C-alpha positions in Angstrom: -0.9 -10.4 -13.2 0.8 -10.0 -9.9 2.8 -7.4 -7.9 5.0 -8.4 -5.0 7.8 -6.4 -3.3 10.3 -7.0 -0.6 12.0 -4.0 1.1 15.1 -4.8 3.0 16.4 -2.0 5.4 18.7 -2.1 8.4 15.7 -2.6 10.7 14.4 -5.6 8.9 12.4 -6.6 5.8 8.8 -5.7 4.7 7.1 -8.1 2.3 4.0 -7.0 0.4 1.9 -9.0 -2.2 -1.4 -8.8 -3.9 -3.7 -11.9 -4.3 -5.4 -11.5 -7.7 -4.6 -14.3 -10.1 -7.3 -13.7 -12.8 -9.3 -10.6 -13.7 -12.0 -10.0 -16.2 -15.5 -8.6 -16.5 -17.1 -11.8 -15.1 -14.1 -13.6 -13.5 -11.9 -12.5 -10.6 -10.1 -15.1 -8.6 -7.6 -14.8 -5.7 -4.7 -16.9 -4.4 -2.3 -16.0 -1.7 1.2 -15.3 -3.1 2.8 -15.0 0.4 4.0 -18.1 2.2 6.1 -18.4 5.4 8.4 -21.1 6.7 10.2 -21.0 10.0 11.1 -22.0 13.5 11.0 -19.4 16.3 14.5 -18.6 17.4 16.2 -20.3 14.5 14.9 -19.0 11.2 12.0 -17.1 9.5 11.6 -17.2 5.7 9.0 -15.6 3.5 8.3 -16.6 -0.1 6.4 -14.4 -2.6 5.5 -15.7 -6.0 4.6 -14.4 -9.5 3.9 -16.0 -12.8 2.1 -19.2 -13.9 -0.2 -20.4 -11.1 0.4 -24.1 -11.8 4.2 -23.6 -11.5 4.0 -21.5 -8.3 1.7 -24.0 -6.7 3.9 -26.8 -7.7 7.0 -25.1 -6.2 5.2 -24.3 -2.9 3.9 -27.9 -2.8 7.3 -29.4 -3.3 8.8 -27.1 -0.6 6.1 -28.2 1.9 6.5 -31.9 0.9 10.3 -31.8 1.5 9.6 -30.5 5.0 7.0 -33.1 5.7 9.2 -35.9 4.5 12.2 -34.5 6.4 14.3 -34.4 3.3 18.0 -33.6 3.9 17.6 -30.3 2.1 14.5 -28.2 3.0 13.7 -24.7 4.1 14.0 -25.7 7.8 17.4 -27.3 7.5 19.2 -25.3 4.8 22.3 -23.5 6.0 22.0 -20.0 4.4 19.4 -17.9 2.6 21.6 -17.9 -0.5 21.4 -21.7 -0.5 17.7 -21.4 0.0 17.5 -19.2 -3.1 19.4 -21.8 -5.1 17.1 -24.5 -3.8 14.0 -22.6 -4.8 15.5 -21.9 -8.2 16.2 -25.6 -8.8 12.6 -26.6 -7.9 11.2 -23.8 -10.0 13.2 -24.9 -13.1 12.0 -28.6 -12.5 8.4 -27.5 -12.2 8.6 -25.5 -15.4 10.2 -28.4 -17.3 7.2 -30.6 -16.5 5.0 -28.4 -18.8 7.4 -27.5 -21.6 6.1 -27.9 -25.1 2.5 -27.0 -24.3 2.6 -23.7 -26.2 2.0 -21.6 -23.1 4.4 -19.8 -20.7 4.9 -21.7 -17.4 7.5 -19.3 -16.1 7.4 -18.1 -12.5 9.6 -15.8 -10.4 10.0 -15.7 -6.6 11.2 -13.5 -3.8 12.7 -15.3 -0.9 13.9 -13.5 2.2 14.1 -13.4 6.0 16.9 -14.5 8.3 18.6 -17.6 9.5 20.4 -17.6 12.9 24.0 -16.7 12.5 23.6 -14.6 9.3 22.2 -11.2 8.3 18.7 -10.8 7.1 18.5 -10.8 3.3 16.1 -10.9 0.3 16.6 -12.5 -3.1 14.8 -12.4 -6.4 14.8 -15.9 -8.0 14.4 -15.8 -11.8 12.5 -18.4 -13.9 16.0 -19.7 -15.1 16.9 -20.5 -11.4 19.5 -17.8 -10.9 19.0 -15.0 -8.4 20.0 -11.5 -7.3 19.8 -9.8 -4.0 19.2 -6.3 -2.6 22.0 -3.7 -2.2 22.6 -0.3 -0.6 21.7 1.4 -3.8 18.6 -0.7 -4.4 17.2 -2.0 -1.1 14.1 -3.5 -2.6 13.2 -6.2 -5.2 10.0 -6.6 -7.2 8.3 -9.3 -9.2 5.3 -9.1 -11.5 3.9 -5.8 -12.6 6.8 -3.7 -11.2 6.9 -0.5 -13.3 4.1 1.4 -11.7 5.2 1.0 -8.1 8.9 1.5 -8.6 9.1 5.4 -8.7 7.9 5.9 -5.1 10.3 3.2 -3.8 13.2 4.9 -5.6 12.4 8.2 -4.1 11.6 7.2 -0.5 13.4 4.0 0.5 16.9 3.8 1.9 18.7 1.4 4.2 18.0 3.8 7.1 14.2 3.8 6.5 12.0 2.7 9.4 10.1 -0.6 9.0 6.8 1.2 9.3 7.9 3.7 6.6 8.9 0.8 4.4 5.5 -0.8 4.9 3.5 2.4 4.1 5.8 3.1 1.1 5.2 -0.5 -0.1 1.4 0.0 0.2 1.6 3.2 -1.8 3.6 1.4 -4.4 0.9 -1.3 -4.5 -1.9 1.4 -4.7 -0.1 3.0 -7.7 0.1 -0.5 -9.4 -3.5 -1.3 -8.7 -4.6 2.1 -10.1 -2.8 1.5 -13.4 -3.3 -2.3 -13.8 -6.7 -3.8 -12.9 -5.3 -7.3 -12.9 -3.5 -6.5 -9.6 -5.7 -6.3 -6.6 -6.8 -7.2 -3.1 -6.5 -9.0 -0.7 -3.2 -7.3 0.0 -0.9 -9.1 2.4 1.9 -7.4 4.4 4.6 -9.1 6.6 7.0 -7.1 8.7 10.1 -8.9 9.9 12.4 -7.2 12.5 16.1 -7.8 12.3 17.4 -10.5 14.6 14.0 -11.3 16.1 13.8 -14.7 14.4 10.1 -14.5 15.1 7.2 -14.4 12.5 6.6 -10.6 13.0 3.5 -8.5 12.2 1.3 -9.7 9.4 -1.7 -7.9 7.9 -4.3 -8.7 5.3 -6.4 -6.0 3.7 -9.5 -7.0 1.8 -11.0 -4.9 -1.0 -13.4 -3.4 1.5 -10.5 -2.2 3.8 -11.0 1.4 4.9 -7.3 1.7 5.5 -6.5 0.9 1.9 -9.0 3.5 0.8 -7.4 6.0 3.1 -4.0 5.2 1.6 -5.4 5.9 -1.8 -7.2 9.1 -0.8 -4.2 10.5 1.1 -1.7 9.7 -1.7 -4.0 11.3 -4.3 -4.5 14.4 -2.2 -0.8 14.9 -1.4 0.2 14.4 -5.1 -2.2 17.0 -6.2 -1.0 19.4 -3.5 2.6 18.9 -4.5 1.8 19.4 -8.2 0.0 22.6 -7.4 3.2 24.0 -5.9 5.4 23.2 -9.0 7.0 26.3 -10.6 5.0 27.3 -13.7 6.7 26.8 -17.1 6.8 30.5 -17.8 9.4 30.9 -15.0 11.9 28.9 -17.1 12.4 31.9 -19.4 13.9 33.9 -16.5 15.7 31.0 -14.8 17.4 29.6 -18.0 17.9 32.9 -19.9 21.5 33.4 -18.7 22.6 29.9 -19.9 20.5 29.7 -23.0 18.7 26.6 -21.7 15.1 26.0 -22.7 15.6 27.4 -26.2 14.7 25.1 -29.1 
């Protein structure tokens, strides 16, 4: 299983991905799910992947091949990020069709985002069927893979006005919550922070399983949650609060 998230705020985009592809008692393997393409001053594009590993590797391989062969359409020549999302979707569908009929799922999903000179920074979720959606003011983040455990913190904290460092830490807490609930998601954790209109690669971090920073994120989040829970109003108070309206009676 995989967990990847892109958080798009006014200040830029934060991309976060895990690297675990297989987990079991005796078998844990890793594979980077974050790939970058760009030219300083012209465009910076990040691609996150989730799903069948053969399909995702095939898509990345084709994207890189198109660049090497200077194909008319590739990630270094394409005009807009929406066109790039369509392009990745077409390659994704083609790669999946290579393996149809084998009795297994070869579906893959992608997040593509960044900025091309002359347009706003954006992030898109590309579905296995090749279509896509983008972020919005109400939902300034998109997720792929094991998304349910990490979504609540993003819903509560992230807005378009969030600082990029806030988005990065929130994304790491989201990742920590996912890893705690699903052991098939795990380190190394990769983070890429792109600043609006910079058209430069930006800050990139990689946290191994031994990372003391990841451990501190886990410890701090656990401690703050317990502190917050300890201050919650006891259920006995509801009898007084809701008596006048009749609420709480069953």
